[in-house]
C-alpha positions as CSV (number, residue, x, y, z in Angstrom):
1,M,124.1,133.0,71.4
2,A,126.2,130.4,69.7
3,E,128.6,130.3,72.6
4,V,125.8,129.8,75.1
5,L,124.3,126.9,73.0
6,H,127.8,125.3,72.7
7,R,128.1,125.4,76.5
8,L,124.7,123.9,77.0
9,L,125.6,121.1,74.5
10,L,128.7,120.3,76.5
11,D,127.2,120.7,80.0
12,G,128.7,117.6,81.8
13,R,126.7,118.3,84.9
14,D,123.2,118.1,83.3
15,T,122.7,115.5,80.6
16,F,119.0,116.5,80.3
17,V,120.1,120.0,79.2
18,I,122.6,118.4,76.7
19,Q,119.9,116.2,75.1
20,E,117.1,118.8,75.1
21,T,119.4,121.5,73.5
22,A,120.6,119.0,70.9
23,E,117.1,117.9,70.1
24,A,115.9,121.5,69.7
25,L,118.8,122.3,67.4
26,L,118.3,119.1,65.3
27,G,114.6,119.6,65.2
28,R,115.2,122.8,63.2
29,W,116.3,120.6,60.3
30,D,118.8,123.1,59.1
31,V,122.6,123.1,58.5
32,L,123.2,125.6,61.3
33,G,121.5,123.5,64.0
34,L,123.2,120.3,62.9
35,R,126.6,122.1,62.6
36,M,126.3,123.2,66.2
37,V,125.6,119.7,67.4
38,L,128.4,118.2,65.3
39,A,130.9,120.8,66.6
40,A,129.9,119.9,70.1
41,L,130.1,116.2,69.4
42,A,133.6,116.6,68.0
43,S,134.9,117.9,71.4
44,A,132.6,116.0,73.7
45,D,133.7,113.4,76.2
46,D,132.3,109.9,75.9
47,D,129.3,110.4,78.1
48,T,128.3,113.7,76.6
49,G,128.8,112.2,73.1
50,D,126.5,109.4,74.0
51,H,123.7,112.0,74.9
52,L,124.4,114.0,71.7
53,D,124.2,110.8,69.6
54,A,120.9,109.8,71.5
55,A,119.4,113.2,70.6
56,N,120.4,112.7,67.0
57,L,118.7,109.3,67.0
58,N,115.6,110.6,68.7
59,V,115.2,113.4,66.1
60,C,116.8,112.1,63.0
61,G,116.5,108.3,63.3
62,Q,112.8,107.9,63.5
63,S,112.0,107.3,59.8
64,E,113.5,106.7,56.4
65,K,112.5,110.2,55.4
66,A,114.3,111.7,58.5
67,G,117.4,109.7,57.6
68,E,117.3,111.1,54.1
69,R,117.0,114.6,55.5
70,L,119.9,114.1,57.8
71,A,122.0,112.7,55.0
72,A,121.3,115.8,52.9
73,L,122.3,118.1,55.7
74,C,125.4,116.1,56.4
75,S,126.4,116.1,52.8
76,V,126.5,119.9,52.9
77,L,128.6,119.8,56.1
78,T,131.2,117.5,54.5
79,S,132.6,120.7,52.9
80,D,132.5,122.7,56.2
81,A,135.6,124.9,57.0
82,D,135.9,123.2,60.4
83,T,137.7,119.8,60.0
84,A,136.0,118.4,63.1
85,V,132.5,119.2,61.7
86,R,133.5,117.7,58.4
87,E,134.7,114.5,60.1
88,E,131.5,114.2,62.2
89,A,129.3,114.7,59.2
90,R,131.2,112.0,57.3
91,R,130.9,109.6,60.3
92,I,127.2,110.0,60.3
93,L,126.9,109.6,56.6
94,E,128.9,106.2,56.5
95,P,126.0,104.0,57.7
96,L,123.4,106.0,55.8
97,S,125.2,105.4,52.4
């Protein structure tokens, strides 16, 4: 399942699929969903990355409370075993701090 979601998050032929998949994962408000989006973001090309960032903004950037929730999840992921996920979590945390 994770492999399929990863492919959907990086589907360069259909940006709607990218954004909808990312928003669904982020809307779970859990570490696993955010981790999958951050892992995809780390390997995405610029266009795909823009859509993943837009999904993040749509779900997590709508209120101060959402920003706090995102910061809490990213804080957990700054210790992730995957270097790329750790770096993406830190990148998101920078403006929130």
